[in-house]
C-alpha positions in Angstrom: 0.0 0.0 0.0 1.4 3.4 -0.9 1.4 6.1 1.6 -0.9 8.3 -0.4 -3.5 7.7 2.3 -6.0 9.8 4.0 -5.6 11.2 7.5 -8.0 13.2 9.6 -7.2 16.9 10.0 -6.0 18.2 13.3 -5.0 21.8 12.4 -6.0 24.3 15.0 -7.3 27.7 13.8 -8.8 30.6 15.6 -11.2 33.1 14.2 -9.5 35.3 11.6 -9.3 38.3 13.9 -7.5 36.2 16.5 -4.7 34.8 14.5 -2.1 37.3 15.6 -2.6 36.4 19.3 0.3 35.0 21.1 0.3 31.4 22.3 -1.9 30.5 25.3 -0.2 30.5 28.6 0.5 27.1 30.0 1.3 25.5 26.7 4.6 23.8 26.2 7.6 25.2 24.3 8.5 23.9 20.8 11.7 21.9 21.2 14.0 20.7 18.5 15.5 17.2 18.7 17.6 14.9 16.6 14.9 12.3 15.8 13.5 13.2 12.3 13.0 16.8 11.2 13.9 20.1 12.8 10.2 20.6 13.7 10.0 17.8 16.3 8.3 18.6 19.6 9.7 17.0 22.7 12.0 14.0 22.9 11.7 10.2 22.8 13.5 8.7 25.8 16.1 5.9 25.3 14.7 2.4 25.6 14.7 1.0 29.1 16.5 -2.2 29.9 13.9 -3.1 32.5 11.3 -5.2 30.7 8.1 -6.4 32.3 6.6 -9.1 30.1 2.9 -9.1 29.5 0.3 -6.5 30.3 -2.5 -4.6 28.4 -1.8 -1.6 26.3 -4.7 0.8 25.8 -4.3 3.1 22.8 -6.7 5.6 21.1 -8.3 5.4 17.7 -8.6 8.8 16.0 -12.0 10.5 16.4 -14.4 9.5 13.6 -11.9 7.3 11.9 -12.7 3.9 13.2 -11.4 1.0 11.0 -14.1 -0.5 8.8 -12.3 -2.9 6.5 -10.1 -5.8 7.3 -9.1 -7.4 4.0 -5.8 -5.9 2.9 -7.1 -5.2 -0.7 -8.9 -2.1 0.4 -11.4 0.0 -1.8 -11.1 3.7 -2.0 -14.2 4.3 0.1 -12.6 2.5 3.1 -9.0 3.4 2.8 -7.2 5.5 5.4 -4.0 5.4 7.3 -6.0 4.4 10.3 -7.4 1.3 8.7 -4.2 0.4 6.8 -1.5 1.2 9.3 -3.1 1.0 12.7 -5.5 -1.9 12.2 -4.6 -4.2 9.3 -0.9 -3.8 9.6 -0.9 -5.4 13.1 -2.0 -8.7 11.5 -0.6 -8.4 7.9 2.5 -6.2 7.7 3.4 -4.6 4.4 6.1 -6.0 2.2 7.8 -2.6 2.6 7.3 -0.4 5.7 7.3 3.1 4.3 8.8 5.2 7.1 11.8 4.8 9.3 10.9 6.6 12.5 9.6 9.9 11.3 11.8 10.0 8.2 10.4 9.3 4.7 12.5 6.2 3.8 11.9 2.5 3.7 12.3 0.8 7.1 13.7 -2.6 6.3 13.7 -3.7 10.0 9.9 -3.7 9.8 9.6 -4.9 6.2 9.3 -8.5 4.9 12.4 -8.0 2.7 15.8 -6.9 3.9 16.8 -4.8 1.0 15.7 -2.9 -2.1 14.8 -5.0 -5.1 17.5 -5.7 -7.7 16.8 -4.2 -11.1 17.7 -6.0 -14.4 16.5 -6.4 -18.0 17.2 -2.8 -19.0 15.3 -1.5 -15.9 12.2 -3.5 -16.5 12.5 -6.4 -14.1 12.5 -6.1 -10.3 13.5 -9.0 -8.2 12.5 -9.1 -4.5 14.0 -11.4 -2.0 11.9 -12.0 1.2 13.8 -12.1 4.5 12.3 -15.5 5.5 11.6 -14.3 9.0 7.8 -14.2 9.0 5.5 -17.2 9.2 1.9 -18.2 9.1 0.2 -20.1 12.0 0.9 -23.5 10.5 4.6 -22.7 10.6 5.1 -22.2 6.9 7.1 -19.2 5.8 5.5 -16.2 4.2 6.4 -16.9 0.6 6.7 -15.4 -2.9 3.4 -17.1 -3.6 1.7 -15.0 -0.9 3.1 -11.8 -2.5 1.7 -13.0 -5.9 -1.6 -13.8 -4.3 -2.1 -10.2 -3.3 -1.0 -9.0 -6.7 -3.5 -11.2 -8.6 -6.4 -10.3 -6.3 -5.6 -6.6 -6.7 -5.5 -7.1 -10.5 -9.0 -8.7 -10.3 -10.3 -6.1 -8.0 -9.5 -3.1 -10.2 -10.6 -4.8 -13.3 -14.0 -5.2 -11.7 -14.0 -1.6 -10.6 -11.2 1.0 -10.4 -12.7 2.1 -7.0 -11.7 -1.3 -5.6 -8.1 -0.3 -5.4 -7.4 2.9 -3.5 -4.0 3.5 -4.9 -5.0 2.5 -8.4 -4.2 4.7 -11.4 -5.2 3.4 -14.8 -2.1 2.2 -16.7 0.0 1.9 -13.6 0.3 -0.9 -11.0 -0.9 -3.6 -11.6 -1.8 -2.8 -15.3 1.8 -2.1 -16.2 3.1 -5.5 -15.1 3.7 -7.9 -18.0 4.8 -10.9 -15.9 4.8 -11.8 -12.2 6.4 -15.0 -11.0 8.1 -16.8 -8.1 11.7 -17.5 -8.8 11.8 -19.7 -5.7 9.9 -19.9 -2.5 11.4 -16.7 -1.1 12.0 -14.7 -4.3 9.4 -12.9 -6.4 9.9 -11.1 -9.7 7.9 -8.5 -11.5 8.6 -7.4 -15.1 7.1 -4.1 -16.2 6.0 -3.0 -19.7 8.8 -0.5 -19.9 11.7 1.0 -17.9 10.5 3.3 -15.2 12.3 5.4 -12.6 13.3 2.7 -10.1 12.6 5.0 -7.1 9.1 5.4 -8.3 8.6 1.6 -8.9 9.8 0.9 -5.3 8.1 3.7 -3.5 4.8 4.0 -5.4 4.3 0.5 -7.0 5.9 -2.2 -5.0 5.0 -0.6 -1.7 1.4 -1.5 -2.4 2.1 -5.2 -1.9 1.0 -6.9 1.3 1.7 -10.7 1.5 -1.6 -12.5 2.4 -2.1 -16.2 3.1 -2.7 -18.0 -0.3 -3.1 -21.4 1.2 -5.9 -20.3 3.6 -7.6 -17.7 1.5 -7.5 -18.9 -2.2 -11.1 -20.0 -2.2 -14.4 -18.6 -3.2 -16.6 -19.8 -0.3 -16.2 -20.8 3.3 -15.7 -24.5 2.6 -14.5 -24.1 -1.0 -11.6 -25.9 -2.6 -8.3 -24.2 -3.2 -8.3 -22.3 -6.5 -5.5 -21.3 -8.9 -5.5 -17.6 -8.3 -3.4 -16.9 -11.3 -6.4 -17.6 -13.5 -8.5 -14.4 -13.9 -11.9 -16.0 -13.3 -10.6 -17.7 -10.1 -9.0 -14.5 -8.9 -12.2 -12.6 -9.4 -14.2 -15.2 -7.5 -11.7 -15.2 -4.6 -11.7 -11.4 -4.5 -15.5 -11.2 -4.5 -15.6 -13.7 -1.6 -13.0 -12.0 0.6 -14.4 -8.6 -0.2 -17.9 -9.7 0.8 -16.5 -11.2 4.1 -14.7 -7.9 4.8 -18.0 -6.0 4.6 -19.4 -8.2 7.4 -18.0 -6.2 10.4 -19.9 -8.3 12.9 -17.8 -11.4 12.1 -14.4 -9.8 12.2 -13.4 -11.4 15.5 -15.0 -14.8 14.8 -14.3 -15.4 11.1 -11.4 -17.9 10.9 -10.2 -16.1 7.8 -8.9 -13.2 9.8 -7.1 -15.3 12.3 -4.6 -16.5 9.7 -2.0 -13.8 10.2 1.8 -13.3 10.0 1.7 -10.1 12.1 2.4 -9.5 15.7 -1.2 -9.4 16.8 -4.5 -11.1 16.0 -8.0 -9.5 16.3 -9.8 -10.7 19.5 -12.9 -8.4 19.4 -14.4 -5.7 17.3 -17.3 -3.3 18.2 -19.4 -2.7 15.1 -21.0 0.3 16.7 -17.8 2.2 17.6 -15.0 0.5 15.7 -13.2 -0.2 18.9 -11.0 -3.3 18.6 -8.9 -5.6 20.8 -5.9 -7.6 19.7 -4.0 -10.4 21.4 -0.4 -11.3 20.8 0.1 -13.8 18.0 1.7 -16.8 19.8 3.2 -17.9 16.4 4.8 -14.5 15.6 8.3 -14.7 14.2 8.8 -11.3 12.8 10.4 -8.0 14.0 9.9 -7.4 17.7 8.9 -9.6 20.6 5.2 -8.9 21.5 6.0 -8.5 25.1 2.6 -6.8 25.5 -0.1 -9.4 25.5 -3.2 -7.3 24.7 -3.6 -4.2 22.6 -7.0 -2.4 23.1 -7.8 0.2 20.5 -10.4 2.5 22.1 -12.9 4.6 20.2 -13.7 8.2 21.0 -16.3 10.7 19.9 -14.2 13.8 20.8 -10.6 14.7 21.3 -11.5 16.1 24.8 -12.9 12.7 25.9 -9.7 11.1 24.6 -7.5 13.6 26.4 -9.3 13.2 29.6 -8.6 9.4 29.4 -4.9 10.3 29.0 -5.0 12.4 32.1 -6.7 9.8 34.1 -4.4 7.0 33.1 -7.0 5.0 31.2 -5.0 5.4 28.1 -1.4 4.3 27.9 -0.8 5.8 24.4 -2.8 8.5 22.8 -2.8 11.7 20.7 -3.0 15.3 21.8 -5.1 17.3 19.4 -4.3 21.0 18.9 -7.3 22.1 21.0 -5.7 20.4 24.0 -2.1 21.7 23.3 -2.5 24.3 26.1 -2.9 21.4 28.5 0.2 19.5 27.5 1.8 20.7 30.8 -0.8 18.7 32.7 0.4 15.5 31.0 4.0 16.3 31.6 3.4 17.0 35.3 2.3 13.3 35.4 5.6 12.4 33.8 3.8 11.3 30.5 6.2 11.4 27.6 5.0 13.9 24.9 6.5 13.8 21.4 5.4 15.1 18.0 6.4 15.5 14.4 4.6 16.7 11.3 3.6 13.9 9.0 5.1 13.6 5.5 2.3 14.8 3.4 -0.1 17.7 3.3 -3.4 19.1 4.6 -5.8 20.6 2.2 -9.3 21.7 1.3 -10.2 20.1 -2.0 -11.9 22.0 -4.8 -14.7 20.1 -6.6 -14.3 20.8 -10.3 -17.5 18.9 -11.0 -19.9 21.1 -8.9 -22.3 22.4 -11.5 -24.5 24.2 -9.0 -24.3 27.9 -9.7 -21.6 27.2 -12.3 -19.1 26.8 -9.5 -17.2 24.3 -11.7 -16.7 27.0 -14.3 -15.5 29.6 -11.8 -13.1 27.3 -9.9 -11.6 26.1 -13.2 -10.1 29.6 -13.5 -6.6 29.7 -12.0 -7.0 33.3 -10.9 -10.0 32.3 -8.8 -8.1 29.6 -7.1 -5.2 32.0 -6.6 -7.6 34.5 -4.9 -8.7 31.7 -2.6 -5.0 30.8 -1.8 -4.2 34.4 -0.9 -6.8 34.2 1.8 -4.6 31.8 3.8 -2.5 33.4 6.6 -0.2 30.5 7.2 2.4 32.2 9.3 -0.4 33.8 11.4 -2.0 30.4 11.9 1.2 28.8 12.9 2.3 31.5 15.3 -1.1 32.2 16.9 -3.2 29.1 16.5 -0.5 26.5 16.5 1.6 27.9 19.3 4.5 27.4 16.8 3.7 23.7 16.6 3.1 23.7 12.9 4.8 23.6 9.5 4.1 25.8 6.4 2.5 23.9 3.6 2.5 25.6 0.2 2.0 22.5 -2.0 2.1 18.7 -1.9 5.6 18.6 -0.2 6.1 20.8 2.8 9.0 22.2 4.7 9.2 19.2 7.0 9.8 16.3 7.2 12.5 17.1 4.8 12.3 15.7 1.3 15.1 15.8 -1.3 12.5 16.4 -4.0 11.0 19.7 -2.6 11.0 22.4 -5.2 11.8 26.0 -4.4 8.2 27.2 -4.4 7.3 24.6 -1.8 9.7 26.3 0.6 8.5 29.9 0.2 4.9 30.9 -0.2 3.9 31.7 -3.8 0.6 33.0 -2.7 1.2 35.0 0.5 -1.8 36.0 2.6 -3.3 39.3 1.3 -7.0 40.1 1.2 -6.2 43.1 -1.1 -4.5 40.8 -3.6 -7.4 38.5 -3.6 -9.8 41.4 -4.2 -7.7 42.7 -7.0 -7.5 39.3 -8.8 -11.2 39.2 -8.9 -11.9 42.8 -9.8 -9.2 42.6 -12.5 -11.2 39.7 -14.1 -14.6 41.3 -14.2 -16.0 40.7 -10.8 -17.8 43.3 -8.6 -16.3 42.6 -5.2 -18.7 43.3 -2.3 -16.9 42.7 1.0 -19.2 40.9 3.5 -21.9 40.9 0.7 -22.0 38.9 -2.5 -19.4 39.2 -5.2 -20.8 38.7 -8.7 -19.5 38.5 -12.3 -20.2 41.8 -14.1 -18.1 41.3 -17.2 -18.6 37.7 -18.6 -16.4 36.5 -21.4 -13.0 35.0 -22.1 -10.9 38.1 -22.4 -8.0 39.0 -20.2 -10.2 41.3 -18.0 -13.3 39.1 -18.1 -14.6 36.4 -15.8 -13.8 33.4 -17.9 -15.4 30.6 -20.0 -18.9 29.5 -18.9 -19.3 32.1 -16.2 -22.5 34.1 -16.5 -23.3 37.7 -15.7 -24.5 38.0 -12.1 -23.1 34.7 -11.1 -21.6 34.5 -7.6 -18.8 32.4 -6.2 -20.9 31.0 -3.3 -20.5 27.3 -2.6 -21.1 24.5 -0.1 -18.1 23.5 2.0 -18.0 20.1 3.7 -15.6 19.2 6.5 -15.0 16.2 8.7 -16.6 16.6 12.1 -15.3 15.4 15.4 -12.2 17.5 15.7 -12.7 21.0 17.2 -9.7 22.4 15.4 -11.0 21.3 12.0 -14.2 23.3 12.7 -12.0 26.3 13.6 -10.0 26.0 10.4 -13.1 25.9 8.3 -14.7 28.8 10.2 -11.6 31.0 9.8 -11.4 30.2 6.1 -15.1 31.0 5.5 -14.6 34.3 7.4 -11.7 35.3 5.1 -13.7 34.3 2.0 -16.5 36.5 3.2 -14.2 39.5 3.2 -14.1 39.4 -0.6 -17.8 38.6 -0.9 -17.6 34.8 -1.2 -20.1 33.0 1.0 -19.4 29.4 2.0 -22.3 27.3 3.2 -20.6 25.1 5.8 -21.8 21.5 6.3 -20.3 18.8 8.5 -20.1 15.0 8.1 -18.0 12.2 9.7 -14.5 11.6 8.4 -15.5 8.2 6.9 -18.6 9.7 5.2 -16.6 12.6 3.7 -14.1 10.2 2.1 -16.9 7.8 1.1 -19.5 10.3 -0.1 -18.4 13.9 -0.7 -14.9 13.1 -1.9 -15.3 9.9 -4.0 -16.7 10.9 -7.4 -18.0 7.4 -8.1 -20.0 7.2 -4.9 -23.8 7.1 -5.6 -24.2 9.4 -2.6 -22.1 12.1 -4.2 -24.4 14.5 -5.9 -21.5 17.0 -6.5 -23.4 19.8 -4.9 -20.4 20.8 -2.9 -17.6 23.1 -3.9 -14.9 22.2 -1.4 -14.4 19.5 1.1 -11.9 18.9 3.9 -11.3 15.5 5.5 -7.8 16.3 6.7 -4.9 15.4 4.5 -2.8 12.9 2.6 0.4 11.1 3.6 2.9 10.9 0.8 5.2 8.2 -0.4 9.0 8.6 -0.2 9.0 9.5 -3.9 6.0 11.9 -3.8 4.8 12.0 -7.3 1.1 12.8 -7.3 -0.5 11.4 -10.4 -2.7 9.2 -8.1 -4.0 12.4 -6.4 -4.1 15.0 -9.2 -4.0 13.0 -12.4 -7.0 13.1 -14.7 -9.4 10.3 -13.7 -7.1 8.9 -10.9 -8.8 6.9 -8.2 -7.8 9.4 -5.4 -8.6 12.5 -7.4 -11.5 13.4 -5.2 -12.4 16.7 -6.7 -12.0 15.8 -10.4 -9.0 18.1 -11.1 -7.7 17.8 -14.6 -4.7 19.5 -16.2 -2.9 18.0 -19.2 0.3 19.7 -18.2 0.2 18.2 -14.7 -0.5 14.8 -16.3 2.5 15.2 -18.5 4.8 16.2 -15.6 3.5 13.4 -13.4 4.2 11.0 -16.2 7.7 12.5 -16.7 8.5 12.0 -13.0 7.7 8.3 -13.5 9.4 7.8 -16.8 12.0 10.5 -17.4 15.7 10.2 -16.7 15.7 14.0 -15.9 16.8 14.2 -12.2 14.7 17.3 -11.8 11.5 15.7 -13.2 9.8 15.2 -9.9 10.6 18.7 -8.7 9.1 20.1 -11.8 5.9 18.2 -11.2 5.7 19.3 -7.6 6.4 22.9 -8.5 3.6 22.9 -11.1 1.1 21.4 -8.6 2.1 24.0 -6.0 1.4 26.8 -8.6 -1.7 25.4 -10.1 -3.6 24.9 -6.9 -5.8 21.7 -7.3 -6.6 22.5 -3.6 -6.0 25.0 -0.9 -2.9 23.8 1.0 -3.0 24.4 4.7 -0.3 24.4 7.3 0.5 20.9 8.8 0.3 20.6 12.5 2.5 18.5 14.7 1.1 15.1 15.3 1.7 15.0 19.1 1.4 11.8 21.1 1.6 11.1 24.8 2.3 7.9 26.6 2.7 6.3 30.0 6.2 6.8 31.4 6.3 3.0 32.1 5.9 2.3 28.4 9.2 2.0 26.6 10.8 0.7 23.4 12.9 1.7 20.5 13.0 5.4 19.7 12.1 4.9 16.0 9.0 2.8 16.9 7.5 5.8 18.8 8.6 8.4 16.2 6.8 6.2 13.6 3.5 6.9 15.2 3.7 10.5 13.9 3.6 9.0 10.5 0.6 6.8 11.5 2.5 3.5 12.0 1.9 1.5 15.2 4.5 -1.0 16.3 3.4 -2.3 19.7 5.5 -5.4 19.1 8.5 -3.1 19.8 7.1 -1.7 23.0 6.9 -3.1 26.6 6.1 -1.9 30.1 8.9 -1.4 32.5 9.2 -3.0 35.9 
């Protein structure tokens, strides 16, 4: 699974008039440390040598993001970092773990292979050697066949519907594989239709692979016989069966399918009402870590305040601290809780809907100058200084200031659209709009000339629209309220509506959803995590499965293709620079993902830092004596 995955927003904003306020008293200072980026908050203590085996670890699920899919071939409507990395990954670890601590690089200690693939055949063939460390409950090793099983089921899934593969882009993986085979029990080989950038193949294509148990799952019914999954009809039948079983949430803990795991933990219970889950240590686990902790309870919450109160009371051993509770970090620290945070490698945004035909919003937002006016209404430095207490990172495009990426273009490091209400007003008035601050701005000069509103925009048309956001996080509400207030200053009125995180990604932001009536102009569910090679064809490419708002730009498509195919070492930077300039979305500052944990909980530093990138490794943790 690639790390182009959805995460809930946690950015804290105040009302526009309050953004210049200094940080609240009692909040903790922003400290730089050596783990990960220069924007880290706090420190991760060294691992203790005093190990107390056993115990129960209570950790928090993110508000409104309860896991709702267990089968590792996940459709777009159910795919998030919370489902993939904090639920499924406990039982079926990925072939390649995509972050080392908080840094955007492959972590081979938590991968099922010990090294990058070898490349041959003129750059077309990639050979992957498994490390032989992981086993299934019957004692057999995770094999090349188990990797191929996932590949063939993914192939069947996206053939049935592109929406069945969250990371699917037509023409890319698995479409561009011409042959897939097991060289031996522990070696798998993929040959592609042409030579691609090897960094892209590893970090965008092969990272999608999760070995799954072919011997136990290659059937089309509960008591069915084993099928040859390399045959398309069989692969479809197997996929349909497993997908159907994954929709039955009430049987997650009882279905024997989901007990066949190679991961550190197996599901013991699942609450269909809340998404809360309990895992028990896999007694047959042979992978990285030791599973000193016997039980891992994932607790569900309806608000960050309820979750924070459980941290304070000691009910939670490991949990997050959302930005609305940052002023109270000192209360946790007074109880000797460890507090640590990093920004995630990715970005937060409010997505435009280029298919919203209501009031011709689609025609207006297709004009770059309109999107630029929206962008100039973001006061990122004010938000970070006032609302974030300095615990935030500027975000001007798909790659931010931190964590550091070697591919960041220059315009991702300095704001190409600095906050200026006057500039936003001028952009609109220079293009034929009558700007009425705190009223309704309308097009007065329709047409396609340089000083006219643009193609398809009618005289008297406004820029008003519906704005959805994921509920459950107070700071998300504050972010949207502030943005709407700034829009209103140039006569743009946003009709704010809320929905749950899961509903926003299933309904408002998935174009193929039958519930998506496209009568919304922007939507915010949080953000996306990025792969280590952060090309974004999957997010902004025409017709791509994760292109929630229907953005389409032939030049962006070409640049995305070049970043995959070209030998130009600057190809990816050129793509990212164009996406930053062309504004398929309003990019928002990224907050620190701050976690707090019981001082008696210890383990490797990187395993705790990885939580800021949404990975959970309780097999590396233990309680101290």
